[in-house]
DOBADO-900529 format. One record per residue (C-alpha): x, y, z; residue number from 1. Coordinates in steps of 0.25 Angstrom, whole numbers, always signed. Example, Ala and Ser with C-alpha at 12.3 -4.5 7.8 and 13.67 -1.06 7.14 Angstrom:
2
{{+49; -18; +31}; 1}
{{+55; -4; +29}; 2}
***
This chain:
432
{{+1505; +763; +474}; 1}
{{+1499; +763; +460}; 2}
{{+1499; +748; +454}; 3}
{{+1505; +747; +439}; 4}
{{+1494; +741; +429}; 5}
{{+1498; +729; +420}; 6}
{{+1500; +733; +405}; 7}
{{+1489; +729; +397}; 8}
{{+1487; +714; +392}; 9}
{{+1487; +718; +377}; 10}
{{+1500; +724; +379}; 11}
{{+1506; +713; +386}; 12}
{{+1501; +703; +374}; 13}
{{+1507; +712; +364}; 14}
{{+1520; +711; +370}; 15}
{{+1521; +696; +370}; 16}
{{+1529; +688; +360}; 17}
{{+1522; +679; +350}; 18}
{{+1521; +664; +353}; 19}
{{+1529; +656; +343}; 20}
{{+1522; +644; +336}; 21}
{{+1523; +630; +341}; 22}
{{+1532; +619; +335}; 23}
{{+1519; +612; +331}; 24}
{{+1513; +624; +324}; 25}
{{+1526; +625; +316}; 26}
{{+1526; +611; +311}; 27}
{{+1511; +613; +307}; 28}
{{+1514; +625; +299}; 29}
{{+1526; +618; +292}; 30}
{{+1517; +606; +288}; 31}
{{+1508; +616; +283}; 32}
{{+1518; +622; +274}; 33}
{{+1523; +608; +269}; 34}
{{+1509; +604; +266}; 35}
{{+1506; +616; +258}; 36}
{{+1520; +613; +250}; 37}
{{+1518; +599; +246}; 38}
{{+1509; +601; +233}; 39}
{{+1518; +612; +228}; 40}
{{+1530; +604; +231}; 41}
{{+1525; +591; +224}; 42}
{{+1522; +600; +212}; 43}
{{+1536; +605; +212}; 44}
{{+1541; +592; +213}; 45}
{{+1533; +586; +202}; 46}
{{+1537; +597; +193}; 47}
{{+1552; +595; +195}; 48}
{{+1551; +579; +193}; 49}
{{+1542; +582; +180}; 50}
{{+1552; +592; +174}; 51}
{{+1564; +583; +178}; 52}
{{+1558; +571; +171}; 53}
{{+1553; +579; +159}; 54}
{{+1566; +587; +156}; 55}
{{+1573; +574; +158}; 56}
{{+1566; +567; +147}; 57}
{{+1566; +579; +138}; 58}
{{+1581; +582; +139}; 59}
{{+1585; +567; +139}; 60}
{{+1576; +564; +127}; 61}
{{+1581; +577; +121}; 62}
{{+1596; +573; +122}; 63}
{{+1593; +560; +116}; 64}
{{+1585; +566; +105}; 65}
{{+1599; +575; +103}; 66}
{{+1606; +561; +103}; 67}
{{+1598; +555; +92}; 68}
{{+1599; +568; +83}; 69}
{{+1614; +569; +86}; 70}
{{+1615; +554; +81}; 71}
{{+1606; +557; +68}; 72}
{{+1615; +569; +66}; 73}
{{+1628; +561; +67}; 74}
{{+1623; +551; +57}; 75}
{{+1619; +562; +47}; 76}
{{+1632; +570; +48}; 77}
{{+1640; +557; +48}; 78}
{{+1634; +555; +35}; 79}
{{+1636; +568; +30}; 80}
{{+1651; +566; +34}; 81}
{{+1652; +554; +25}; 82}
{{+1645; +561; +14}; 83}
{{+1655; +573; +14}; 84}
{{+1667; +565; +17}; 85}
{{+1663; +556; +4}; 86}
{{+1662; +569; -3}; 87}
{{+1676; +574; +1}; 88}
{{+1681; +560; -2}; 89}
{{+1674; +559; -16}; 90}
{{+1680; +573; -20}; 91}
{{+1693; +568; -17}; 92}
{{+1690; +555; -24}; 93}
{{+1685; +563; -37}; 94}
{{+1698; +571; -36}; 95}
{{+1706; +559; -36}; 96}
{{+1700; +553; -48}; 97}
{{+1701; +566; -56}; 98}
{{+1716; +568; -53}; 99}
{{+1718; +553; -55}; 100}
{{+1711; +552; -69}; 101}
{{+1719; +566; -73}; 102}
{{+1731; +558; -73}; 103}
{{+1727; +549; -85}; 104}
{{+1727; +561; -94}; 105}
{{+1717; +563; -105}; 106}
{{+1703; +555; -104}; 107}
{{+1703; +551; -90}; 108}
{{+1698; +536; -88}; 109}
{{+1683; +536; -88}; 110}
{{+1681; +528; -74}; 111}
{{+1689; +539; -67}; 112}
{{+1681; +550; -73}; 113}
{{+1668; +541; -69}; 114}
{{+1674; +540; -55}; 115}
{{+1677; +555; -54}; 116}
{{+1663; +559; -59}; 117}
{{+1657; +549; -49}; 118}
{{+1665; +556; -38}; 119}
{{+1660; +570; -41}; 120}
{{+1646; +566; -43}; 121}
{{+1647; +558; -28}; 122}
{{+1652; +571; -23}; 123}
{{+1641; +580; -29}; 124}
{{+1630; +570; -24}; 125}
{{+1635; +569; -10}; 126}
{{+1637; +584; -10}; 127}
{{+1622; +585; -12}; 128}
{{+1619; +574; -2}; 129}
{{+1627; +580; +9}; 130}
{{+1620; +593; +7}; 131}
{{+1607; +587; +9}; 132}
{{+1611; +580; +21}; 133}
{{+1617; +591; +28}; 134}
{{+1612; +605; +26}; 135}
{{+1623; +611; +34}; 136}
{{+1633; +606; +23}; 137}
{{+1625; +612; +12}; 138}
{{+1633; +624; +10}; 139}
{{+1647; +617; +10}; 140}
{{+1642; +606; +1}; 141}
{{+1637; +617; -9}; 142}
{{+1651; +623; -10}; 143}
{{+1657; +609; -11}; 144}
{{+1648; +606; -22}; 145}
{{+1653; +618; -29}; 146}
{{+1667; +614; -26}; 147}
{{+1666; +601; -32}; 148}
{{+1660; +606; -44}; 149}
{{+1671; +616; -46}; 150}
{{+1681; +604; -44}; 151}
{{+1674; +595; -54}; 152}
{{+1675; +606; -65}; 153}
{{+1689; +608; -63}; 154}
{{+1691; +593; -64}; 155}
{{+1683; +593; -77}; 156}
{{+1693; +605; -83}; 157}
{{+1705; +596; -78}; 158}
{{+1699; +583; -86}; 159}
{{+1697; +592; -99}; 160}
{{+1710; +598; -99}; 161}
{{+1716; +584; -95}; 162}
{{+1709; +577; -107}; 163}
{{+1715; +587; -117}; 164}
{{+1729; +586; -111}; 165}
{{+1730; +600; -105}; 166}
{{+1739; +601; -94}; 167}
{{+1729; +612; -88}; 168}
{{+1721; +599; -84}; 169}
{{+1730; +596; -72}; 170}
{{+1728; +610; -67}; 171}
{{+1714; +610; -67}; 172}
{{+1715; +595; -59}; 173}
{{+1725; +601; -49}; 174}
{{+1714; +614; -47}; 175}
{{+1703; +605; -46}; 176}
{{+1711; +595; -35}; 177}
{{+1717; +607; -27}; 178}
{{+1704; +615; -27}; 179}
{{+1697; +603; -22}; 180}
{{+1705; +603; -9}; 181}
{{+1709; +617; -8}; 182}
{{+1706; +622; +6}; 183}
{{+1710; +637; +3}; 184}
{{+1699; +638; -7}; 185}
{{+1685; +641; -2}; 186}
{{+1675; +631; -7}; 187}
{{+1685; +619; -11}; 188}
{{+1678; +606; -11}; 189}
{{+1687; +598; -1}; 190}
{{+1688; +609; +11}; 191}
{{+1673; +610; +9}; 192}
{{+1670; +595; +10}; 193}
{{+1681; +595; +21}; 194}
{{+1673; +605; +30}; 195}
{{+1660; +597; +27}; 196}
{{+1667; +585; +32}; 197}
{{+1672; +591; +45}; 198}
{{+1659; +597; +47}; 199}
{{+1651; +584; +46}; 200}
{{+1661; +576; +55}; 201}
{{+1659; +587; +65}; 202}
{{+1644; +586; +65}; 203}
{{+1645; +571; +65}; 204}
{{+1654; +570; +76}; 205}
{{+1647; +580; +85}; 206}
{{+1634; +572; +83}; 207}
{{+1641; +559; +86}; 208}
{{+1645; +564; +99}; 209}
{{+1632; +570; +103}; 210}
{{+1629; +559; +113}; 211}
{{+1629; +564; +127}; 212}
{{+1626; +554; +138}; 213}
{{+1630; +562; +150}; 214}
{{+1621; +573; +145}; 215}
{{+1609; +564; +144}; 216}
{{+1611; +560; +159}; 217}
{{+1609; +574; +163}; 218}
{{+1593; +576; +162}; 219}
{{+1592; +563; +169}; 220}
{{+1600; +566; +180}; 221}
{{+1594; +579; +182}; 222}
{{+1580; +573; +181}; 223}
{{+1583; +562; +191}; 224}
{{+1589; +572; +202}; 225}
{{+1576; +580; +201}; 226}
{{+1566; +568; +202}; 227}
{{+1575; +562; +215}; 228}
{{+1574; +576; +221}; 229}
{{+1559; +576; +219}; 230}
{{+1558; +561; +225}; 231}
{{+1566; +566; +237}; 232}
{{+1557; +577; +239}; 233}
{{+1545; +570; +239}; 234}
{{+1550; +559; +248}; 235}
{{+1553; +570; +259}; 236}
{{+1539; +576; +257}; 237}
{{+1532; +563; +258}; 238}
{{+1540; +552; +264}; 239}
{{+1541; +544; +252}; 240}
{{+1555; +540; +247}; 241}
{{+1551; +537; +233}; 242}
{{+1541; +544; +224}; 243}
{{+1537; +533; +214}; 244}
{{+1534; +543; +202}; 245}
{{+1548; +550; +204}; 246}
{{+1555; +537; +206}; 247}
{{+1548; +532; +193}; 248}
{{+1553; +545; +186}; 249}
{{+1567; +544; +191}; 250}
{{+1569; +530; +187}; 251}
{{+1563; +533; +173}; 252}
{{+1572; +546; +171}; 253}
{{+1585; +537; +176}; 254}
{{+1582; +526; +167}; 255}
{{+1580; +535; +156}; 256}
{{+1592; +543; +159}; 257}
{{+1601; +530; +160}; 258}
{{+1596; +525; +146}; 259}
{{+1598; +539; +140}; 260}
{{+1613; +539; +145}; 261}
{{+1616; +525; +141}; 262}
{{+1610; +527; +127}; 263}
{{+1618; +540; +125}; 264}
{{+1630; +535; +131}; 265}
{{+1629; +523; +120}; 266}
{{+1626; +532; +109}; 267}
{{+1638; +541; +113}; 268}
{{+1647; +528; +112}; 269}
{{+1641; +524; +99}; 270}
{{+1644; +537; +93}; 271}
{{+1657; +538; +98}; 272}
{{+1660; +524; +92}; 273}
{{+1655; +529; +79}; 274}
{{+1662; +541; +78}; 275}
{{+1676; +534; +82}; 276}
{{+1671; +522; +72}; 277}
{{+1663; +522; +60}; 278}
{{+1663; +537; +59}; 279}
{{+1676; +539; +61}; 280}
{{+1679; +529; +50}; 281}
{{+1670; +535; +40}; 282}
{{+1677; +549; +43}; 283}
{{+1691; +544; +42}; 284}
{{+1689; +535; +31}; 285}
{{+1682; +546; +22}; 286}
{{+1695; +555; +26}; 287}
{{+1703; +544; +21}; 288}
{{+1696; +542; +8}; 289}
{{+1696; +557; +5}; 290}
{{+1711; +558; +7}; 291}
{{+1713; +545; -2}; 292}
{{+1707; +551; -13}; 293}
{{+1714; +564; -11}; 294}
{{+1727; +557; -10}; 295}
{{+1723; +550; -24}; 296}
{{+1720; +564; -30}; 297}
{{+1734; +569; -25}; 298}
{{+1741; +557; -31}; 299}
{{+1736; +561; -45}; 300}
{{+1738; +575; -43}; 301}
{{+1754; +571; -40}; 302}
{{+1755; +564; -54}; 303}
{{+1747; +575; -61}; 304}
{{+1757; +585; -55}; 305}
{{+1769; +577; -61}; 306}
{{+1781; +580; -53}; 307}
{{+1775; +591; -44}; 308}
{{+1765; +583; -37}; 309}
{{+1772; +582; -24}; 310}
{{+1761; +590; -17}; 311}
{{+1751; +580; -21}; 312}
{{+1759; +569; -15}; 313}
{{+1760; +576; -2}; 314}
{{+1745; +577; -3}; 315}
{{+1743; +563; -6}; 316}
{{+1752; +559; +7}; 317}
{{+1744; +568; +16}; 318}
{{+1731; +562; +10}; 319}
{{+1737; +548; +12}; 320}
{{+1740; +551; +27}; 321}
{{+1724; +555; +28}; 322}
{{+1720; +542; +22}; 323}
{{+1729; +534; +31}; 324}
{{+1725; +541; +43}; 325}
{{+1710; +538; +41}; 326}
{{+1708; +526; +32}; 327}
{{+1702; +514; +38}; 328}
{{+1711; +501; +38}; 329}
{{+1705; +496; +26}; 330}
{{+1706; +509; +17}; 331}
{{+1720; +512; +23}; 332}
{{+1725; +499; +17}; 333}
{{+1719; +503; +3}; 334}
{{+1725; +517; +5}; 335}
{{+1738; +510; +7}; 336}
{{+1737; +502; -6}; 337}
{{+1734; +515; -14}; 338}
{{+1745; +522; -7}; 339}
{{+1755; +511; -11}; 340}
{{+1752; +514; -26}; 341}
{{+1753; +529; -23}; 342}
{{+1767; +528; -18}; 343}
{{+1770; +520; -32}; 344}
{{+1764; +531; -40}; 345}
{{+1773; +542; -33}; 346}
{{+1785; +533; -35}; 347}
{{+1783; +531; -49}; 348}
{{+1780; +547; -51}; 349}
{{+1792; +550; -42}; 350}
{{+1800; +540; -50}; 351}
{{+1796; +546; -64}; 352}
{{+1786; +537; -69}; 353}
{{+1775; +546; -70}; 354}
{{+1766; +538; -79}; 355}
{{+1767; +526; -70}; 356}
{{+1763; +534; -59}; 357}
{{+1751; +540; -66}; 358}
{{+1747; +526; -71}; 359}
{{+1748; +520; -57}; 360}
{{+1739; +532; -52}; 361}
{{+1728; +532; -62}; 362}
{{+1727; +516; -66}; 363}
{{+1714; +509; -62}; 364}
{{+1722; +496; -59}; 365}
{{+1722; +491; -45}; 366}
{{+1736; +494; -45}; 367}
{{+1735; +509; -46}; 368}
{{+1732; +520; -36}; 369}
{{+1718; +523; -41}; 370}
{{+1714; +510; -38}; 371}
{{+1719; +510; -25}; 372}
{{+1713; +523; -21}; 373}
{{+1699; +519; -28}; 374}
{{+1700; +506; -18}; 375}
{{+1703; +515; -6}; 376}
{{+1692; +525; -9}; 377}
{{+1682; +515; -11}; 378}
{{+1684; +507; +1}; 379}
{{+1686; +520; +9}; 380}
{{+1672; +525; +4}; 381}
{{+1666; +512; +9}; 382}
{{+1672; +513; +23}; 383}
{{+1667; +529; +24}; 384}
{{+1653; +524; +19}; 385}
{{+1652; +512; +29}; 386}
{{+1658; +519; +41}; 387}
{{+1648; +531; +38}; 388}
{{+1636; +522; +37}; 389}
{{+1640; +515; +50}; 390}
{{+1641; +528; +58}; 391}
{{+1627; +534; +53}; 392}
{{+1621; +520; +54}; 393}
{{+1625; +519; +69}; 394}
{{+1620; +532; +73}; 395}
{{+1606; +531; +66}; 396}
{{+1604; +517; +70}; 397}
{{+1606; +519; +85}; 398}
{{+1600; +532; +86}; 399}
{{+1584; +529; +86}; 400}
{{+1586; +523; +101}; 401}
{{+1590; +537; +106}; 402}
{{+1578; +544; +100}; 403}
{{+1569; +533; +105}; 404}
{{+1575; +534; +120}; 405}
{{+1574; +550; +119}; 406}
{{+1558; +547; +117}; 407}
{{+1558; +537; +128}; 408}
{{+1565; +546; +137}; 409}
{{+1555; +558; +134}; 410}
{{+1544; +549; +137}; 411}
{{+1549; +542; +149}; 412}
{{+1553; +555; +155}; 413}
{{+1539; +561; +153}; 414}
{{+1534; +548; +160}; 415}
{{+1543; +551; +171}; 416}
{{+1538; +564; +174}; 417}
{{+1524; +557; +174}; 418}
{{+1529; +548; +185}; 419}
{{+1534; +559; +194}; 420}
{{+1521; +566; +193}; 421}
{{+1514; +553; +197}; 422}
{{+1524; +551; +209}; 423}
{{+1522; +565; +214}; 424}
{{+1507; +564; +212}; 425}
{{+1508; +552; +222}; 426}
{{+1513; +562; +232}; 427}
{{+1503; +573; +229}; 428}
{{+1492; +563; +231}; 429}
{{+1497; +559; +245}; 430}
{{+1497; +573; +249}; 431}
{{+1484; +576; +244}; 432}
***
């Protein structure tokens, strides 16, 4: 019987399964992988920490620079607003003087003529100043200057005819006064200046509200989160709970974020107080002053119209309502004094005592409406000037600190980035 031979050894070896690595070999391989990754990981974490600090510094300092710039712009726009409102008020003041002087007939009183000329000169000067101060207003101010020139020319024609006793003088006067206010005619003076007032008020109020404390928090919170993440990874890798460099950077960023937030919150509160306080007083009082002079002009136009002036009395009532809604306590009391005299003028005119009504409207004596209106106008102008100056002074006086804080934030943010590099460098030396 023949015996079967065993298969070759080589064939047997080929068919045998591979031997799996031992646990000890796997652990050694994992340690080698981790050892090879440490320098790269440290470099990555260092980049994250440095970028977090630098971006925090740049963004926070940038927001503080914008805050500083917004306060400067708010101050400039408030000054421009006061300027264009004064142009508006003075235009109505000139019209009130012209119409009141017209009632006297013949050669108008020299003091009233001088006051009118001064008002027109003031308007012309302030238009020039406003154009220099705010380039965005120059086109509208150029149109306004042309409209004021046309108005003044028409008033000059009315005076010339009035001096000679020609009835057409009254028509020239009504044309000038109506044209000054006419919203249906392109290029009329008052619609132009009202648009300028609205534009500058919007700019000023937008800048006053440009402080955003919560926005200032965001770069700091993001940077703190990234630094915490870097420190946590370092702690896991090197069995050190706190990295001194990262901790120092964390505390620096936290302190700067807190200070920036507090300063921004305080500034936002101060700006809100200004907007509701001295800024609002200046704006409202200027509105009252404008309406007061408008009312006085309509008082005179009522008398000039002799019996057909109810439309001007209605306008007087509307203007008086605006004054009462906007005047300060002091000027409102002075307006009441003027309004009381106006009521007497209306009573005299309605009672057929036209000459007595004209005398009460044109006399320079303290009992007349002209003196009462002049007192109101002077006091109102003072309130506007003082309130506007208080607003701009407050915006500028407290603004330097914001710029200084922005510079400090930028420098300390760069220093925090250096602290991060130093802290990770300690771990790099330990590894080496």
